[in-house]
Backbone as CSV, one residue per row, in Angstrom:
resi,resn,N_x,N_y,N_z,CA_x,CA_y,CA_z,C_x,C_y,C_z
1,UNK,88.616,94.327,96.292,88.454,94.015,97.698,89.816,93.738,98.359
2,UNK,90.625,92.846,97.741,91.931,92.510,98.310,92.856,93.728,98.329
3,UNK,92.835,94.483,97.233,93.718,95.657,97.170,93.374,96.661,98.257
4,UNK,92.080,96.887,98.492,91.674,97.834,99.541,92.118,97.349,100.913
5,UNK,91.931,96.062,101.169,92.359,95.502,102.455,93.880,95.602,102.594
6,UNK,94.602,95.274,101.532,96.056,95.379,101.569,96.517,96.804,101.818
7,UNK,95.853,97.758,101.180,96.202,99.169,101.377,95.968,99.599,102.814
8,UNK,94.846,99.167,103.379,94.540,99.512,104.768,95.608,98.947,105.703
9,UNK,95.962,97.697,105.487,96.985,97.062,106.324,98.336,97.764,106.171
10,UNK,98.683,98.107,104.935,99.955,98.799,104.695,99.968,100.160,105.384
11,UNK,98.857,100.882,105.288,98.765,102.201,105.931,98.845,102.099,107.450
12,UNK,98.436,100.964,107.996,98.515,100.738,109.446,99.890,100.212,109.860
13,UNK,100.791,100.052,108.893,102.131,99.572,109.197,102.229,98.065,109.315
14,UNK,101.199,97.362,108.905,101.178,95.893,108.975,101.611,95.333,107.619
15,UNK,102.894,95.475,107.335,103.400,95.129,106.008,103.327,93.631,105.707
16,UNK,103.635,92.800,106.673,103.591,91.353,106.438,102.190,90.928,106.032
17,UNK,101.192,91.450,106.733,99.807,91.121,106.410,99.411,91.698,105.059
18,UNK,99.853,92.925,104.775,99.530,93.549,103.487,100.132,92.743,102.336
19,UNK,101.369,92.307,102.498,102.032,91.509,101.461,101.258,90.219,101.210
20,UNK,100.800,89.582,102.280,100.016,88.349,102.142,98.721,88.609,101.369
21,UNK,98.076,89.718,101.654,96.813,90.048,100.972,97.070,90.350,99.497
22,UNK,98.119,91.114,99.188,98.434,91.391,97.776,98.744,90.098,97.036
23,UNK,99.467,89.187,97.695,99.753,87.891,97.074,98.476,87.099,96.825
24,UNK,97.512,87.188,97.747,96.216,86.522,97.546,95.501,87.117,96.336
25,UNK,95.559,88.435,96.207,94.930,89.092,95.060,95.562,88.617,93.763
26,UNK,96.870,88.454,93.766,97.581,88.011,92.560,97.271,86.545,92.269
27,UNK,97.143,85.726,93.306,96.765,84.320,93.102,95.393,84.223,92.441
28,UNK,94.467,85.062,92.865,93.113,85.065,92.297,93.108,85.615,90.874
29,UNK,93.963,86.619,90.614,94.032,87.231,89.294,95.478,87.604,88.994
30,UNK,96.232,86.700,88.340,97.642,86.959,88.053,97.886,88.207,87.200
31,UNK,96.863,88.709,86.536,96.997,89.903,85.700,96.678,91.193,86.455
32,UNK,96.468,91.111,87.754,96.088,92.280,88.559,97.298,93.205,88.721
33,UNK,97.415,94.160,87.804,98.560,95.069,87.766,98.652,95.884,89.051
34,UNK,97.510,96.357,89.538,97.518,97.184,90.742,98.059,96.402,91.941
35,UNK,97.671,95.150,92.063,98.168,94.328,93.175,99.673,94.115,93.064
36,UNK,100.159,93.889,91.840,101.604,93.732,91.643,102.344,95.017,92.025
37,UNK,101.813,96.160,91.613,102.456,97.449,91.904,102.502,97.681,93.422
38,UNK,101.397,97.422,94.081,101.334,97.635,95.532,102.209,96.618,96.282
39,UNK,102.282,95.402,95.763,103.172,94.406,96.353,104.624,94.880,96.268
40,UNK,105.011,95.425,95.123,106.373,95.958,94.966,106.662,97.033,96.004
41,UNK,105.703,97.934,96.197,105.909,99.032,97.157,106.056,98.497,98.573
42,UNK,105.216,97.534,98.940,105.291,96.965,100.292,106.580,96.172,100.481
43,UNK,106.954,95.395,99.483,108.180,94.608,99.578,109.415,95.481,99.639
44,UNK,109.376,96.618,98.948,110.533,97.508,98.969,110.829,97.976,100.384
45,UNK,109.788,98.161,101.167,109.964,98.588,102.556,110.437,97.425,103.415
46,UNK,109.855,96.252,103.196,110.116,95.122,104.082,111.160,94.146,103.548
47,UNK,111.274,94.025,102.224,112.215,93.075,101.659,111.668,91.667,101.701
48,UNK,112.441,90.657,101.381,113.830,90.726,100.925,113.944,91.253,99.499
49,UNK,115.125,91.709,99.153,115.337,92.363,97.874,115.044,91.439,96.699
50,UNK,115.451,90.190,96.770,115.219,89.263,95.652,113.726,89.133,95.360
51,UNK,112.933,89.042,96.395,111.480,88.940,96.217,110.905,90.241,95.661
52,UNK,111.447,91.369,96.097,111.000,92.668,95.602,111.295,92.787,94.111
53,UNK,112.498,92.409,93.708,112.862,92.472,92.285,112.016,91.516,91.454
54,UNK,111.739,90.327,91.979,110.880,89.388,91.258,109.503,89.988,91.015
55,UNK,108.953,90.636,92.042,107.636,91.261,91.904,107.672,92.388,90.873
56,UNK,108.736,93.191,90.875,108.858,94.294,89.918,109.038,93.752,88.498
57,UNK,109.807,92.691,88.345,109.982,92.098,87.014,108.653,91.533,86.496
58,UNK,107.891,90.950,87.392,106.571,90.425,87.009,105.659,91.568,86.573
59,UNK,105.741,92.691,87.254,104.953,93.864,86.887,105.283,94.303,85.461
60,UNK,106.571,94.340,85.115,106.983,94.707,83.759,106.511,93.659,82.760
61,UNK,106.669,92.395,83.119,106.267,91.302,82.230,104.771,91.372,81.907
62,UNK,103.962,91.677,82.905,102.518,91.741,82.711,102.076,92.979,81.944
63,UNK,102.878,94.015,81.986,102.480,95.277,81.382,103.674,95.908,80.681
64,UNK,104.152,95.290,79.582,105.401,95.722,78.965,105.383,97.119,78.347
65,UNK,104.253,97.699,78.133,104.199,99.036,77.567,103.899,100.106,78.597
66,UNK,104.027,99.767,79.867,103.645,100.688,80.933,104.871,101.403,81.496
67,UNK,104.903,102.720,81.352,106.045,103.504,81.811,106.265,103.362,83.310
68,UNK,105.197,103.332,84.077,105.323,103.218,85.528,105.978,101.893,85.920
69,UNK,105.620,100.816,85.238,106.223,99.513,85.528,107.729,99.547,85.263
70,UNK,108.127,100.131,84.139,109.556,100.260,83.844,110.260,101.077,84.925
71,UNK,109.627,102.161,85.322,110.242,103.043,86.321,110.397,102.352,87.669
72,UNK,109.383,101.588,88.087,109.448,100.882,89.372,110.664,99.959,89.413
73,UNK,110.842,99.155,88.364,111.962,98.218,88.342,113.299,98.953,88.242
74,UNK,113.368,99.972,87.390,114.616,100.736,87.266,114.998,101.361,88.602
75,UNK,114.028,101.954,89.291,114.294,102.609,90.578,114.850,101.604,91.588
76,UNK,114.254,100.427,91.647,114.760,99.406,92.570,116.198,99.022,92.225
77,UNK,116.466,98.838,90.952,117.809,98.408,90.536,118.882,99.434,90.877
78,UNK,118.525,100.728,90.886,119.546,101.758,91.107,119.554,102.345,92.509
79,UNK,118.597,101.959,93.341,118.562,102.553,94.681,118.715,101.552,95.815
80,UNK,118.679,100.282,95.508,118.833,99.271,96.557,120.058,98.428,96.228
81,UNK,121.180,98.685,96.925,122.394,97.915,96.637,122.230,96.464,97.060
82,UNK,122.881,95.578,96.310,122.793,94.168,96.654,123.830,93.781,97.699
83,UNK,125.001,94.363,97.642,126.029,94.119,98.657,127.173,95.103,98.472
84,UNK,127.820,95.438,99.551,128.983,96.333,99.530,128.779,97.587,98.676
85,UNK,127.565,98.112,98.666,127.297,99.317,97.903,127.225,99.108,96.402
86,UNK,127.258,97.864,95.960,127.189,97.555,94.529,125.732,97.380,94.109
87,UNK,125.464,97.773,92.881,124.116,97.655,92.328,124.153,96.637,91.202
88,UNK,123.016,95.985,90.982,123.003,94.962,89.949,122.291,95.438,88.692
89,UNK,122.734,94.931,87.588,122.056,95.111,86.307,121.821,96.579,85.957
90,UNK,122.875,97.377,86.054,122.776,98.817,85.801,122.400,99.095,84.348
91,UNK,122.938,98.329,83.407,122.592,98.550,81.999,121.088,98.378,81.776
92,UNK,120.515,97.360,82.397,119.060,97.165,82.288,118.307,98.318,82.937
93,UNK,118.820,98.805,84.056,118.164,99.917,84.744,118.133,101.155,83.865
94,UNK,119.250,101.448,83.198,119.298,102.600,82.289,118.284,102.411,81.166
95,UNK,118.253,101.233,80.580,117.333,100.951,79.481,115.868,101.062,79.929
96,UNK,115.560,100.508,81.084,114.195,100.593,81.620,113.793,102.045,81.862
97,UNK,114.685,102.811,82.463,114.391,104.219,82.753,114.240,105.014,81.454
98,UNK,115.061,104.706,80.464,114.922,105.380,79.167,113.571,105.057,78.536
99,UNK,113.158,103.794,78.628,111.846,103.404,78.100,110.727,104.154,78.807
100,UNK,110.826,104.285,80.132,109.804,105.021,80.884,109.729,106.462,80.403
101,UNK,110.880,107.090,80.186,110.913,108.486,79.724,110.388,108.626,78.301
102,UNK,110.648,107.641,77.463,110.119,107.683,76.094,108.601,107.572,76.099
103,UNK,108.078,106.698,76.957,106.627,106.490,77.018,105.902,107.639,77.706
104,UNK,106.564,108.288,78.650,105.948,109.394,79.405,106.967,110.526,79.541
105,UNK,107.251,111.227,78.447,108.332,112.218,78.457,108.093,113.420,79.367
106,UNK,106.884,113.618,79.836,106.602,114.762,80.708,106.550,114.392,82.185
107,UNK,106.958,113.181,82.516,106.948,112.740,83.911,108.319,113.039,84.536
108,UNK,108.356,114.051,85.374,109.607,114.494,85.993,110.245,113.399,86.842
109,UNK,109.430,112.602,87.518,109.959,111.533,88.353,110.695,110.476,87.556
110,UNK,110.225,110.190,86.350,110.899,109.207,85.511,112.269,109.719,85.072
111,UNK,112.373,111.020,84.798,113.667,111.610,84.442,114.620,111.555,85.633
112,UNK,114.072,111.712,86.831,114.881,111.601,88.038,115.468,110.192,88.144
113,UNK,114.639,109.175,87.926,115.119,107.792,87.952,116.199,107.585,86.898
114,UNK,115.981,108.144,85.707,116.979,108.010,84.645,118.301,108.657,85.059
115,UNK,118.236,109.807,85.732,119.451,110.454,86.206,120.213,109.590,87.191
116,UNK,119.495,108.971,88.114,120.149,108.081,89.091,120.750,106.877,88.369
117,UNK,120.019,106.321,87.396,120.539,105.179,86.636,121.827,105.563,85.901
118,UNK,121.835,106.735,85.279,123.060,107.182,84.603,124.200,107.370,85.605
119,UNK,123.873,107.843,86.800,124.921,107.996,87.815,125.536,106.636,88.145
120,UNK,124.689,105.642,88.357,125.200,104.298,88.668,126.050,103.748,87.521
121,UNK,125.729,104.168,86.282,126.486,103.724,85.108,127.700,104.612,84.839
122,UNK,127.933,105.584,85.723,129.067,106.515,85.619,129.030,107.335,84.328
123,UNK,127.839,107.745,83.946,127.623,108.571,82.760,127.264,109.974,83.237
124,UNK,128.299,110.740,83.591,128.105,111.989,84.320,127.317,113.034,83.532
125,UNK,127.627,113.228,82.259,126.897,114.224,81.456,125.418,113.861,81.352
126,UNK,125.138,112.575,81.202,123.753,112.115,81.088,122.994,112.327,82.400
127,UNK,123.697,112.184,83.533,123.085,112.469,84.835,122.602,113.918,84.848
128,UNK,123.502,114.803,84.478,123.201,116.236,84.512,122.015,116.556,83.600
129,UNK,122.026,116.008,82.390,120.936,116.271,81.442,119.599,115.753,81.973
130,UNK,119.594,114.545,82.529,118.336,113.966,83.026,117.806,114.734,84.238
131,UNK,118.693,115.098,85.160,118.241,115.830,86.347,117.760,117.234,85.986
132,UNK,118.420,117.861,85.022,117.952,119.177,84.577,116.581,119.070,83.926
133,UNK,116.354,118.002,83.155,115.033,117.782,82.551,113.987,117.554,83.633
134,UNK,114.324,116.773,84.639,113.407,116.531,85.753,113.015,117.844,86.428
135,UNK,114.001,118.697,86.665,113.717,119.982,87.318,112.905,120.896,86.403
136,UNK,113.213,120.866,85.118,112.454,121.685,84.172,110.989,121.262,84.134
137,UNK,110.748,119.969,84.330,109.380,119.450,84.326,108.674,119.619,85.673
138,UNK,109.389,120.135,86.670,108.710,120.471,87.905,109.175,119.806,89.181
139,UNK,110.144,118.900,89.123,110.633,118.285,90.355,111.859,119.054,90.829
140,UNK,111.658,119.852,91.848,112.757,120.600,92.462,112.977,119.954,93.826
141,UNK,113.798,118.918,93.839,113.905,118.028,95.004,115.362,117.692,95.288
142,UNK,115.687,117.413,96.531,117.080,117.094,96.891,117.679,115.909,96.142
143,UNK,116.865,114.945,95.737,117.440,113.833,94.977,118.108,114.373,93.722
144,UNK,117.434,115.272,93.015,118.039,115.883,91.828,119.329,116.598,92.215
145,UNK,119.259,117.422,93.244,120.405,118.250,93.630,121.596,117.409,94.065
146,UNK,121.335,116.354,94.838,122.430,115.510,95.323,123.135,114.796,94.177
147,UNK,122.350,114.272,93.240,122.980,113.575,92.122,123.635,114.556,91.153
148,UNK,123.096,115.763,91.021,123.794,116.798,90.250,125.124,117.143,90.914
149,UNK,125.112,117.288,92.222,126.344,117.602,92.948,127.385,116.511,92.733
150,UNK,126.970,115.260,92.863,127.926,114.158,92.706,128.443,114.054,91.276
151,UNK,127.562,114.243,90.285,127.996,114.160,88.890,128.976,115.291,88.561
152,UNK,128.671,116.495,89.025,129.594,117.609,88.785,130.932,117.371,89.487
153,UNK,130.892,116.847,90.705,132.137,116.553,91.425,132.960,115.519,90.667
154,UNK,132.292,114.488,90.149,132.996,113.441,89.393,133.647,114.004,88.138
155,UNK,133.068,115.078,87.595,133.635,115.710,86.406,134.673,116.768,86.746
156,UNK,134.865,117.008,88.032,135.848,118.002,88.442,135.300,119.422,88.514
157,UNK,133.995,119.571,88.445,133.346,120.884,88.531,132.984,121.175,89.990
158,UNK,133.989,121.456,90.788,133.795,121.605,92.231,132.821,122.719,92.598
159,UNK,132.901,123.875,91.954,132.000,124.984,92.301,130.548,124.618,92.048
160,UNK,130.282,123.993,90.904,128.909,123.580,90.578,128.443,122.492,91.550
161,UNK,129.342,121.569,91.879,129.005,120.512,92.838,128.641,121.113,94.191
162,UNK,129.429,122.084,94.642,129.162,122.726,95.934,127.830,123.476,95.922
163,UNK,127.508,124.114,94.805,126.236,124.835,94.692,125.063,123.886,94.968
164,UNK,125.042,122.750,94.259,123.918,121.812,94.414,123.938,121.139,95.780
165,UNK,125.124,120.833,96.278,125.219,120.188,97.589,124.723,121.130,98.689
166,UNK,125.133,122.390,98.642,124.670,123.363,99.648,123.156,123.551,99.581
167,UNK,122.602,123.556,98.377,121.145,123.689,98.227,120.443,122.515,98.911
168,UNK,120.975,121.324,98.731,120.348,120.150,99.351,120.485,120.185,100.875
169,UNK,121.611,120.670,101.366,121.829,120.764,102.814,120.875,121.789,103.424
170,UNK,120.675,122.906,102.753,119.739,123.925,103.255,118.324,123.364,103.326
171,UNK,117.932,122.585,102.347,116.598,121.977,102.329,116.457,120.955,103.464
172,UNK,117.516,120.173,103.678,117.475,119.107,104.685,117.175,119.645,106.071
173,UNK,117.640,120.834,106.361,117.421,121.409,107.677,115.961,121.703,107.984
174,UNK,115.119,121.702,106.956,113.708,122.045,107.154,112.765,120.844,107.066
175,UNK,113.267,119.677,106.745,112.406,118.535,106.453,112.844,117.285,107.199
176,UNK,111.883,116.390,107.369,112.186,115.066,107.891,112.503,114.162,106.698
177,UNK,113.556,113.380,106.809,114.010,112.556,105.695,113.533,111.123,105.832
178,UNK,113.139,110.529,104.709,112.885,109.093,104.730,114.231,108.377,104.570
179,UNK,114.220,107.080,104.746,115.470,106.311,104.744,116.194,106.402,103.403
180,UNK,115.455,106.377,102.303,116.091,106.412,100.983,116.792,107.747,100.769
181,UNK,116.103,108.850,101.085,116.714,110.162,100.900,117.921,110.330,101.822
182,UNK,117.822,109.816,103.041,118.964,109.870,103.957,120.152,109.117,103.376
183,UNK,119.888,107.988,102.715,120.994,107.228,102.108,121.654,108.024,100.983
184,UNK,120.858,108.827,100.240,121.444,109.669,99.195,122.317,110.763,99.803
185,UNK,121.875,111.343,100.924,122.697,112.351,101.599,124.016,111.736,102.063
186,UNK,123.946,110.551,102.624,125.151,109.871,103.093,126.102,109.600,101.931
187,UNK,125.549,109.126,100.818,126.362,108.854,99.639,127.012,110.134,99.114
188,UNK,126.234,111.201,99.030,126.765,112.463,98.505,127.871,113.014,99.401
189,UNK,127.731,112.835,100.701,128.749,113.335,101.627,130.097,112.669,101.395
190,UNK,130.104,111.443,100.881,131.366,110.761,100.622,131.980,111.169,99.277
191,UNK,131.166,111.774,98.402,131.641,112.164,97.075,131.987,113.645,97.005
192,UNK,131.109,114.465,97.573,131.268,115.924,97.488,131.912,116.415,98.769
193,UNK,133.071,116.976,98.650,133.748,117.504,99.835,133.096,118.816,100.244
194,UNK,132.656,118.919,101.496,132.023,120.175,101.941,133.000,121.333,102.001
């Protein structure tokens, strides 16, 4: 009941109310994994970041063998900077993303998260391997291309970097971007010289 109400409120753009409802669901049943997952998603949009990370850590704590829980926390750690473009706990993010991939090796999105985590850890070859695995499993998306472009640029492979960057730019012209994807484009523009 609470989850449905929270979902309705979230879909209507009433995030504060949705967060309150998810918290009520968790108060009634602290083991409600779905409420924790939905709370993380709502908090990621509204913040604050510390509360979002606490909710994601609780999700992992409640369900330590769940690949999705690991991925949610890893994604937050590598995509939401804490200050001055710095990310926190990158080693944990890599480990969490690796665990998600081990538990669900055919999930292309988890490999994408692992690629971003490796990028934050400045592990360029691992970025390339993870993003290629993600694409092989079916995710042909600008996030993969942008991080491939940046990893190749960091390794001095300018032609390969330009290939992936141009592919992402061509795609961007046809789509509306969400804030997270726009932030990746902005980041890539500072790394990959057009």
